[in-house]
C-alpha positions in Angstrom: 110.0 93.0 109.6 111.8 90.9 107.1 114.4 88.4 108.2 116.7 87.5 105.4 119.0 84.5 105.6 121.3 83.8 102.8 121.3 80.1 101.9 123.2 78.7 99.1 121.3 76.7 96.6 122.3 75.2 93.3 120.7 76.7 90.3 119.8 74.9 87.0 123.5 74.8 85.8 124.9 73.9 89.2 125.8 77.5 90.0 125.3 78.8 93.5 122.4 81.3 93.7 122.3 82.8 97.2 119.9 85.6 96.2 117.3 83.3 94.9 117.4 81.1 98.0 117.2 84.1 100.3 114.0 85.3 98.7 112.5 81.8 98.9 113.3 81.7 102.6 111.6 85.1 103.2 108.5 83.9 101.4 108.3 80.7 103.4 108.9 82.6 106.7 106.1 85.1 105.9 103.7 82.4 104.8 104.3 80.3 108.0 103.8 83.2 110.3 101.2 85.3 108.5 98.2 83.4 110.1 99.6 83.8 113.6 100.3 87.5 113.2 96.8 88.1 111.7 95.2 86.2 114.6 97.2 88.2 117.2 96.2 91.5 115.6 92.5 90.4 115.5 92.6 89.5 119.2 94.2 92.8 120.1 91.6 94.7 118.1 88.7 92.8 119.8 90.3 93.4 123.2 90.8 97.1 122.7 87.3 97.5 121.1 85.6 95.9 124.1 87.5 98.1 126.5 86.2 101.2 124.7 82.7 99.8 124.7 82.8 99.2 128.5 84.0 102.7 129.1 81.2 104.2 127.0 78.6 102.5 129.1 79.6 104.6 132.1 79.2 107.9 130.2 76.2 109.8 129.1 75.3 113.3 127.9 72.6 115.8 128.6 71.8 119.3 129.9 72.2 120.7 133.4 69.1 121.5 135.4 70.8 122.1 138.8 74.1 121.6 140.5 74.7 122.2 144.2 75.6 120.6 147.5 77.3 117.6 146.0 74.3 116.8 143.8 73.8 117.2 140.0 70.4 117.1 138.3 70.3 116.8 134.5 68.2 115.8 131.6 69.4 113.2 129.2 69.3 113.5 125.5 65.7 112.1 125.5 64.7 114.8 128.0 64.3 112.5 131.0 65.4 114.2 134.3 67.6 112.3 136.7 70.2 113.0 139.5 73.7 112.0 140.4 75.6 112.3 143.6 78.9 114.0 142.8 82.0 112.2 144.3 84.2 114.3 146.5 87.1 113.7 144.2 85.2 114.1 140.9 87.0 115.8 138.0 84.9 118.8 136.9 85.7 120.9 133.9 84.0 123.8 132.2 85.0 124.4 128.6 88.1 122.3 129.2 89.3 124.1 132.3 89.1 122.9 135.9 85.9 124.1 137.7 83.8 123.6 140.8 80.3 122.2 140.9 79.0 125.6 141.8 80.5 127.1 138.6 78.0 125.0 136.5 74.8 126.8 135.4 71.4 125.6 134.2 71.4 124.9 130.4 75.1 123.9 130.2 75.8 120.8 128.1 77.2 117.9 130.1 79.1 114.7 129.6 78.9 112.7 132.8 81.0 109.6 133.7 79.7 107.5 136.5 81.5 105.2 138.9 81.7 101.7 137.5 79.0 99.6 139.1 77.3 102.7 140.6 75.4 104.7 138.0 74.2 107.2 140.6 77.7 108.6 141.5 79.4 111.0 139.0 83.1 110.8 139.0 83.8 113.1 136.0 81.7 116.0 134.7 82.6 117.8 131.4 80.5 120.9 130.9 80.3 123.4 128.0 78.5 126.6 127.9 76.8 126.1 124.5 
């Protein structure tokens, strides 16, 4: 965004030079506000980056072992087996389409998002057959 204001300034021979003074004003405006704009953008970047990092802490991937009766057993990427209670309102998808917990089969790849503050409760399960 460039704000241009035409000011009249006297040139070397006493002639009015509105174009030169307008350019000077633009430069001064940019220089005065550049630091503030940069700091605002840095703050926004840090804020959004931390939000993404927090969301990633609630999500992990692995392979399905068993899914039934509101419970999901899986192995994580290190091969360690663990279980989750599946929330009644959990969003479950299989290959990008809505599914039920009973539709998921052993060996499916999973991305599980747990309830914030409760890593034992799954609120979102994204499964793929491969």
